[in-house]
N, C-alpha and C positions, 0 to 999 in steps of 0.2 A: 504494500500500500504506500502510495506517495502522498505527502501532505504539502499543500501549497497554501501560503499565507499572503494575502494581499493587504497591504497597509495603504490607506488612502487618506487624503485630506478632505474632509467634508465641505470645506469652504472653497475648494478649487474646482471650478466647473469642468475642467478637462479631465479630472480623475474618473468621472463616470464613464466617459468615452473610452479612456485608457483601460478601465476595468472590463468593460464589455468586449473590447478588442482582445484583451488577454484571455478572457474566458472562451471566446470563440476559437482562438488559437489552440488552447488546451483541448477543446472539444474536437478539433480537427486532427490533433496529434494522437488522441486516445480513442480506441474503439469501444471500450467498456464504459458503462455508466459509473459515476463516482460512488464510492461507498458511503460518503458522508458529506453533507453541505451544512455549514453553519452561518446563518446570516447574523449580522451584528445587531 
């Protein structure tokens, strides 16, 4: 199991876009569904 941690600044509007892009990249690289997702 791999664990990825995304730290973002809630007051920076570009963080939302960067986070979405990063999650899409992870989705494209991995064929399995994640074992765990934890929203803040």
